[in-house]
C-alpha positions as CSV (number, residue, x, y, z in Angstrom):
1,M,-0.5,-5.4,49.3
2,K,0.6,-2.5,47.0
3,I,1.6,1.0,48.0
4,K,1.3,3.7,45.3
5,F,2.0,7.4,45.3
6,I,-0.6,9.4,43.4
7,D,-0.2,12.9,42.2
8,K,-3.6,14.0,43.5
9,Q,-5.0,15.6,46.6
10,T,-6.3,13.2,49.2
11,K,-10.0,14.2,48.6
12,E,-9.5,13.4,44.9
13,I,-8.5,9.7,45.6
14,K,-11.1,7.1,45.9
15,S,-10.7,4.6,48.7
16,D,-12.6,2.7,51.4
17,L,-10.8,4.5,54.3
18,E,-8.6,7.5,54.9
19,I,-6.0,7.5,57.7
20,I,-5.6,10.8,59.5
21,L,-2.9,11.3,62.2
22,L,-3.7,13.8,64.9
23,R,-2.0,14.9,68.1
24,K,-5.2,16.1,69.6
25,H,-9.0,15.5,69.2
26,K,-11.7,15.4,71.7
27,Y,-12.6,11.8,70.8
28,L,-8.9,10.7,71.1
29,K,-8.9,11.4,74.8
30,V,-10.4,8.0,75.4
31,N,-9.3,5.9,72.4
32,N,-6.1,6.0,70.3
33,M,-8.1,5.8,67.2
34,F,-11.7,6.1,66.0
35,I,-13.6,5.8,62.7
36,K,-16.1,8.4,61.5
37,Q,-17.4,8.7,57.9
38,N,-14.8,6.4,56.4
39,K,-12.0,8.3,58.1
40,L,-9.8,6.6,60.7
41,Y,-8.5,9.2,63.1
42,V,-5.3,8.1,64.9
43,K,-3.6,9.7,67.9
44,I,0.1,10.4,67.4
45,A,2.3,11.7,70.2
46,N,4.6,13.7,67.8
47,F,5.6,13.7,64.2
48,K,9.2,12.5,64.6
49,H,10.1,9.9,62.0
50,Y,10.2,6.9,64.4
51,T,6.9,7.9,66.0
52,I,5.3,8.0,62.5
53,T,6.6,4.5,61.8
54,E,5.3,3.0,65.1
55,T,2.0,4.7,64.9
56,L,1.3,3.6,61.3
57,T,2.4,0.1,62.2
58,N,-0.3,-0.1,64.9
59,T,-2.8,1.5,62.5
60,I,-2.2,-1.0,59.7
61,Q,-2.3,-3.9,62.1
62,Y,-5.7,-2.6,63.4
63,I,-7.0,-2.3,59.8
64,N,-5.9,-5.8,59.0
65,K,-7.5,-7.0,62.2
66,V,-10.9,-5.4,61.3
67,N,-10.3,-6.7,57.8
68,K,-13.2,-5.0,56.0
69,Y,-11.3,-2.4,53.9
70,K,-9.8,-3.1,50.5
71,S,-8.1,0.2,50.0
72,V,-6.9,3.1,52.2
73,K,-5.4,6.5,51.5
74,I,-3.1,8.8,53.5
75,S,-1.4,12.2,53.1
76,L,2.3,12.9,53.4
77,Y,3.5,13.7,56.9
78,G,6.7,15.4,55.9
79,T,8.8,15.2,52.8
80,S,12.3,14.7,54.3
81,D,14.1,11.4,53.6
82,K,13.5,10.4,57.3
83,K,9.8,11.1,57.1
84,L,9.2,9.4,53.8
85,Q,11.0,6.3,54.9
86,A,9.1,6.3,58.2
87,L,5.9,6.5,56.3
88,I,6.7,3.5,54.1
89,D,8.3,1.5,56.9
90,G,5.1,1.8,59.0
91,L,2.8,0.9,56.1
92,L,4.8,-1.9,54.6
93,L,7.0,-3.4,57.3
94,G,4.3,-2.9,59.8
95,S,1.9,-5.1,57.8
96,Y,4.3,-8.0,57.6
97,Y,3.0,-11.2,59.0
98,F,4.7,-14.6,58.7
99,N,2.1,-17.3,58.3
100,K,3.9,-19.8,56.1
101,Y,3.4,-22.7,58.4
102,Q,-0.2,-22.1,59.5
103,S,-2.9,-24.4,58.1
104,E,-5.6,-21.8,58.4
105,T,-4.8,-18.2,57.6
106,K,-7.0,-15.2,57.4
107,K,-7.2,-13.7,53.9
108,L,-6.6,-10.0,54.2
109,K,-8.8,-7.7,52.2
110,L,-6.5,-4.7,52.2
111,K,-4.8,-4.7,48.8
112,N,-4.0,-1.0,48.1
113,I,-2.6,1.9,50.0
114,F,-2.6,5.2,48.2
115,I,-0.3,8.1,49.2
116,S,-1.5,11.5,48.1
117,N,0.6,14.5,47.1
118,E,-0.9,16.5,50.0
119,N,1.6,17.4,52.7
120,Y,0.2,18.3,56.1
121,K,2.9,20.9,56.5
122,K,1.6,22.7,53.3
123,S,5.2,23.1,52.0
124,K,6.1,22.9,48.3
125,F,8.0,20.0,46.9
126,N,9.1,18.3,43.7
127,I,6.5,15.6,42.8
128,N,8.8,13.5,40.8
129,K,11.5,13.5,43.4
130,I,9.0,12.5,46.1
131,K,7.6,9.7,43.9
132,S,11.1,8.4,43.2
133,K,12.0,8.3,46.8
134,I,8.8,6.6,47.9
135,N,9.3,4.0,45.2
136,N,12.9,3.4,46.4
137,Y,11.7,3.0,50.0
138,I,9.1,0.5,48.8
139,T,11.8,-1.4,47.1
140,I,14.0,-1.5,50.2
141,N,11.1,-2.7,52.3
142,I,9.9,-5.4,49.9
143,N,13.4,-6.9,50.1
144,I,13.5,-6.6,53.9
145,N,10.3,-8.6,54.1
146,L,11.7,-11.2,51.7
147,T,14.8,-11.4,54.0
148,R,12.5,-11.8,57.0
149,D,10.7,-14.7,55.2
150,M,14.0,-16.4,54.6
151,I,15.3,-16.1,58.1
152,N,11.9,-17.1,59.6
153,S,11.7,-20.2,57.4
154,V,12.6,-23.3,59.5
155,A,15.7,-25.4,59.1
156,Q,14.3,-28.3,57.1
157,D,13.2,-25.7,54.4
158,T,16.5,-23.8,54.4
159,T,19.2,-26.4,54.3
160,P,22.4,-25.1,52.6
161,I,21.2,-26.6,49.3
162,K,17.6,-25.3,49.6
163,I,18.4,-21.8,50.6
164,S,21.1,-21.5,47.9
165,N,18.5,-22.6,45.3
166,W,16.0,-20.1,46.8
167,I,18.5,-17.3,46.4
168,Q,19.2,-18.4,42.9
169,E,15.5,-18.3,42.0
170,E,15.1,-14.8,43.5
171,V,17.9,-13.3,41.4
172,E,16.8,-14.8,38.1
173,N,15.8,-12.0,35.7
174,T,18.0,-9.5,37.6
175,D,21.5,-8.2,36.9
176,I,22.9,-10.4,39.6
177,K,25.0,-13.3,38.6
178,C,24.7,-16.3,40.9
179,I,27.4,-18.9,41.2
180,I,26.9,-21.9,43.6
181,K,29.8,-24.2,44.6
182,D,29.1,-27.6,46.1
183,D,30.7,-29.5,48.9
184,S,33.4,-31.1,46.7
185,Y,34.6,-27.6,45.7
186,I,34.4,-26.4,49.3
187,K,36.5,-29.4,50.5
188,K,39.2,-28.5,48.1
189,E,39.1,-24.6,48.2
190,L,37.8,-23.9,51.7
191,P,38.8,-26.9,53.9
192,A,38.0,-25.3,57.3
193,F,34.5,-24.4,56.0
194,Y,34.2,-28.0,54.9
195,D,35.4,-29.4,58.3
196,I,32.8,-27.6,60.4
197,S,30.1,-28.9,58.1
198,K,31.0,-32.6,58.2
199,G,28.5,-33.5,61.0
200,S,25.5,-32.9,58.8
201,I,23.9,-34.9,56.0
202,N,23.0,-31.6,54.4
203,K,26.1,-30.6,52.6
204,P,27.5,-27.1,52.6
205,R,27.2,-24.6,49.8
206,L,29.1,-21.5,48.8
207,V,27.1,-18.8,47.0
208,H,28.9,-16.0,45.1
209,L,26.6,-13.2,43.9
210,K,28.1,-10.7,41.5
211,Y,26.6,-7.3,40.5
212,N,28.2,-4.8,38.1
213,E,31.4,-6.9,37.8
214,N,34.2,-5.1,36.0
215,K,32.1,-2.0,35.2
216,G,34.6,0.4,36.6
217,Y,32.7,1.3,39.8
218,K,34.0,1.1,43.4
219,K,34.1,-2.4,44.6
220,I,32.5,-3.7,47.8
221,V,32.5,-7.2,49.1
222,L,29.9,-8.5,51.6
223,I,30.7,-11.7,53.5
224,G,28.0,-13.6,55.4
225,K,27.8,-16.4,57.9
226,G,25.0,-18.7,56.9
227,V,24.7,-21.5,59.5
228,T,21.3,-22.8,58.6
229,F,21.0,-24.5,61.9
230,D,23.4,-24.5,64.8
231,T,23.2,-27.3,67.5
232,G,26.6,-26.3,68.8
233,G,28.0,-29.5,67.5
234,I,29.6,-31.8,70.0
235,S,29.9,-28.8,72.3
236,L,26.1,-29.0,72.4
237,K,24.0,-25.9,73.2
238,P,21.5,-26.0,76.0
239,S,18.0,-26.7,74.6
240,N,16.7,-23.2,75.4
241,Y,19.5,-21.7,73.3
242,M,19.0,-24.0,70.4
243,Y,15.4,-23.6,69.6
244,D,15.7,-20.4,67.5
245,M,18.9,-21.4,65.8
246,R,17.5,-21.0,62.3
247,L,18.4,-17.4,62.9
248,D,22.1,-18.3,62.6
249,K,21.9,-17.9,58.8
250,A,20.8,-14.3,59.2
251,G,24.2,-12.8,58.3
252,A,24.3,-14.4,54.9
253,V,20.6,-13.8,54.2
254,T,20.9,-10.2,55.2
255,I,23.7,-9.8,52.7
256,F,21.5,-11.3,50.0
257,G,18.8,-8.7,50.9
258,I,21.4,-6.0,50.6
259,I,22.7,-7.0,47.1
260,K,19.2,-7.7,45.9
261,T,18.2,-4.1,47.0
262,I,21.3,-2.6,45.3
263,N,20.3,-4.4,42.1
264,D,16.7,-3.2,42.3
265,L,17.8,0.4,43.0
266,K,20.4,0.2,40.2
267,L,23.1,1.7,42.3
268,P,26.4,2.3,40.5
269,I,28.7,0.2,42.5
270,E,30.3,-3.2,42.0
271,V,29.2,-5.7,44.7
272,H,30.3,-9.3,45.5
273,A,28.3,-11.2,48.1
274,I,30.1,-14.3,49.5
275,L,27.7,-16.5,51.4
276,G,28.7,-19.6,53.3
277,F,25.9,-22.0,54.1
278,S,26.5,-24.8,56.5
279,E,24.8,-26.9,59.3
280,N,26.5,-27.4,62.6
281,M,25.3,-30.9,63.6
282,I,26.3,-33.9,65.6
283,S,27.3,-37.2,64.1
284,N,30.2,-39.7,64.1
285,N,31.8,-37.6,61.4
286,A,31.5,-34.2,63.1
287,Y,34.5,-32.2,64.0
288,K,35.5,-32.5,67.6
289,P,37.1,-30.5,70.4
290,G,40.8,-31.1,70.2
291,D,40.9,-31.4,66.4
292,V,43.2,-29.1,64.4
293,I,41.8,-27.9,61.1
294,K,43.4,-26.0,58.3
295,T,42.1,-22.9,56.6
296,R,42.4,-22.2,52.8
297,N,45.8,-20.6,53.3
298,N,47.1,-23.4,55.7
299,K,46.6,-21.5,58.9
300,T,45.8,-24.0,61.6
301,I,43.1,-23.7,64.2
302,E,42.8,-25.9,67.4
303,I,39.2,-26.6,68.2
304,M,38.4,-25.7,71.8
305,N,34.6,-25.5,71.3
306,T,32.6,-26.7,68.3
307,D,30.0,-24.0,69.0
308,A,32.4,-21.3,67.8
309,E,32.0,-22.5,64.2
310,G,30.9,-19.2,62.7
311,R,34.3,-17.5,63.0
312,I,36.0,-20.5,61.4
313,L,33.6,-20.2,58.5
314,L,34.3,-16.5,58.1
315,A,38.1,-17.1,58.3
316,D,37.9,-19.3,55.2
317,L,35.5,-17.0,53.5
318,F,37.9,-14.0,54.1
319,E,40.9,-15.9,52.7
320,Y,38.9,-17.1,49.7
321,T,37.6,-13.6,49.0
322,Q,41.0,-11.9,49.2
323,D,42.5,-14.6,46.9
324,K,39.7,-14.5,44.3
325,I,38.7,-10.8,44.2
326,K,41.2,-8.1,43.5
327,K,41.4,-4.4,44.4
328,I,38.6,-4.3,46.9
329,D,37.5,-0.9,48.2
330,Y,35.4,-2.1,51.2
331,I,34.8,-5.4,53.0
332,F,31.8,-5.8,55.3
333,D,30.9,-9.0,57.1
334,Y,27.6,-9.7,58.7
335,A,27.2,-12.5,61.3
336,T,25.2,-13.7,64.2
337,L,28.6,-14.3,65.8
338,T,28.4,-14.0,69.5
339,G,25.7,-14.4,72.1
340,S,27.7,-12.0,74.3
341,V,26.8,-9.0,72.1
342,E,23.4,-8.8,73.7
343,S,24.9,-8.6,77.2
344,A,27.3,-5.9,76.0
345,I,24.9,-3.6,74.1
346,G,21.3,-4.8,74.7
347,K,18.7,-6.3,72.4
348,Y,18.1,-3.5,69.9
349,S,21.5,-2.7,68.5
350,A,24.2,-4.3,66.4
351,G,27.9,-4.5,67.4
352,L,30.2,-2.6,65.0
353,I,33.9,-3.6,64.9
354,G,36.8,-2.5,62.8
355,H,40.0,-0.5,62.6
356,N,38.6,2.4,60.6
357,N,37.0,4.8,63.0
358,K,35.9,7.2,60.2
359,L,34.1,4.3,58.4
360,K,32.4,3.2,61.7
361,A,31.3,6.7,62.4
362,Q,29.7,7.0,59.0
363,M,27.7,3.8,59.6
364,I,26.6,5.0,63.0
365,K,25.5,8.4,61.6
366,V,23.5,7.2,58.6
367,S,21.9,4.3,60.5
368,K,20.2,6.7,62.9
369,D,18.4,8.3,60.0
370,V,16.6,5.0,59.3
371,D,16.2,4.1,63.0
372,E,18.7,1.3,63.1
373,W,21.3,1.4,65.8
374,Y,24.9,0.3,66.0
375,V,27.3,0.5,68.9
376,D,31.0,0.9,68.3
377,L,33.0,-1.8,70.1
378,P,36.5,-0.6,69.8
379,F,39.6,-2.8,69.7
380,N,41.8,-2.7,72.8
381,R,45.4,-3.4,71.8
382,Y,45.9,-5.6,74.8
383,F,43.2,-8.0,73.5
384,F,45.5,-8.9,70.6
385,D,48.2,-10.3,73.0
386,N,48.0,-14.1,72.9
387,G,44.2,-14.1,73.0
388,Y,44.0,-17.1,70.7
389,K,47.4,-18.7,71.4
390,S,47.4,-22.4,71.0
391,N,50.0,-24.8,72.3
392,I,49.8,-27.0,69.2
393,A,48.4,-24.8,66.4
394,D,48.5,-21.3,65.1
395,F,45.2,-20.3,66.8
396,T,42.5,-21.7,69.0
397,N,38.9,-21.0,68.0
398,I,37.9,-19.4,71.4
399,P,40.0,-17.2,73.6
400,T,42.3,-19.0,75.9
401,S,42.4,-16.2,78.5
402,S,39.3,-15.0,80.5
403,I,39.5,-11.3,79.7
404,G,35.9,-10.9,78.6
405,G,34.8,-8.8,75.7
406,G,33.5,-11.9,73.8
407,T,32.1,-9.9,70.9
408,I,35.3,-7.9,70.4
409,M,37.3,-11.1,70.7
410,G,35.2,-12.5,67.9
411,G,36.3,-9.6,65.7
412,I,39.9,-10.1,66.7
413,F,39.8,-13.7,65.6
414,I,38.5,-12.7,62.1
415,D,41.2,-10.0,62.0
416,N,43.9,-12.7,61.9
417,F,42.6,-13.6,58.4
418,I,42.5,-10.2,56.8
419,K,45.4,-8.9,54.8
420,N,47.0,-5.7,56.2
421,K,46.0,-3.7,53.1
422,Y,42.3,-4.4,53.8
423,K,42.2,-3.9,57.6
424,K,41.2,-0.2,57.3
425,K,38.6,-1.1,54.6
426,W,36.8,-3.7,56.8
427,L,33.7,-3.6,59.1
428,H,32.5,-6.5,61.1
429,I,28.8,-6.3,62.1
430,D,27.6,-8.7,64.8
431,I,23.8,-8.8,64.5
432,A,23.2,-11.7,66.9
433,S,21.2,-9.6,69.4
434,V,18.9,-7.8,66.9
435,T,18.2,-10.0,64.0
436,F,15.5,-12.1,65.7
437,I,13.2,-11.1,68.5
438,T,10.7,-12.9,70.7
439,S,8.5,-9.9,71.7
440,N,7.0,-7.0,69.7
441,W,9.3,-4.1,68.9
442,K,8.6,-1.2,66.6
443,Y,7.1,-2.7,63.4
444,H,8.4,-6.2,64.4
445,Q,6.5,-9.1,65.8
446,Y,8.0,-12.4,66.8
447,G,10.8,-13.5,64.4
448,A,13.2,-11.9,62.0
449,T,13.7,-8.2,61.8
450,G,15.6,-7.7,58.6
451,F,17.9,-5.4,60.5
452,G,20.9,-4.0,58.7
453,I,19.5,-3.6,55.1
454,K,18.2,-0.1,55.5
455,S,21.4,1.2,57.1
456,S,23.7,-0.6,54.8
457,I,22.0,0.7,51.7
458,R,22.2,4.2,53.2
459,L,25.9,3.8,53.8
460,I,26.7,2.2,50.4
461,E,24.9,5.1,48.7
462,R,27.4,7.4,50.2
463,L,30.5,5.2,49.5
464,K,29.7,4.5,45.9
465,S,31.5,7.5,44.5
């Protein structure tokens, strides 16, 4: 399906159906929408940006259910950044449907959505600016839906090798350079990453994506946990916690979505995306509780629980990043790190951790404009006191004291592998609670949400200069 902004009044555009949003109409007292003379009248509670998104989601889903219209048209319902993004979110994200594994799928007739230059508020605006913004939001949403496809795809189709190759294919003919390192390289350069991967026949892969390298721009590094399936290892998860564990690659895949969007928008910033793909499986070669493993820089970690593998992966990725990439301005990591984040902040937010309160506040502020929500989980200095003290190694991989704060403690573990000069430049984003849902929410149905791309792009646009 294509969305296109046309510099014409709504009545001048030919289509099979026109969408009209109304707060009141006599026929809308009974139904939320009705069709009359090729016009679909839809009841909307108000014209706030998030209401526009949710209303248009329901509208597009209804049109696809009816499945008789090839084209629809709609006017602008506000020209602010919030309203324009809400319009595109509802139309494009709301139409997403994952049917990759269904043998019989309905072929949707809707192919084109036309947005006219007519603004219901009757205010004047710059046509070229509106067109540019709409095209940018379309670009963002196309990449969000691609990210959702990747996360939703099941484990046998997204092994570390397969998803690395998929990413490589997606960045062909772009300005992104893709470097993939195999398990022999990982064994030598990132030994802790290698050790947590030993239980699987599907060997790990390190993907380094580069955009605008050495162009003189500010430099941001994005680091992502990509556990393509997580059984918990020998510390086996209960079955009801294991079923959806294809989502455990969401951190790395979200980062791919972010750098792909940055490329497509041609943002003037240097970006490095460091993606670690691994499977956490069980075999006679798997790492075990009680093992001591070494990171790239020879820090030792005593394994207390093999299901806390993501933080070990990130520890090696952080050491690798700081050794290989110089003069970094910002480091953001994205991970489905802790199940406890949902208990702490609920299902519809991401946990935000770091030492830089100003940077965290910026993320929280810009994210609200795109209706993505972050909760600041501040460090408590007492949490740093012997939280990961091991009797035989430098650290344990889970806290040895029962002080709670599991999500914050996850961030504290990672903090041990960040150089002092980068601690104020770092954000840790725990998306475990919001990256994958099992019931309808906003424009999401069952599965991946693509959470984090819109807000991260909005923040990076402000950090680039």
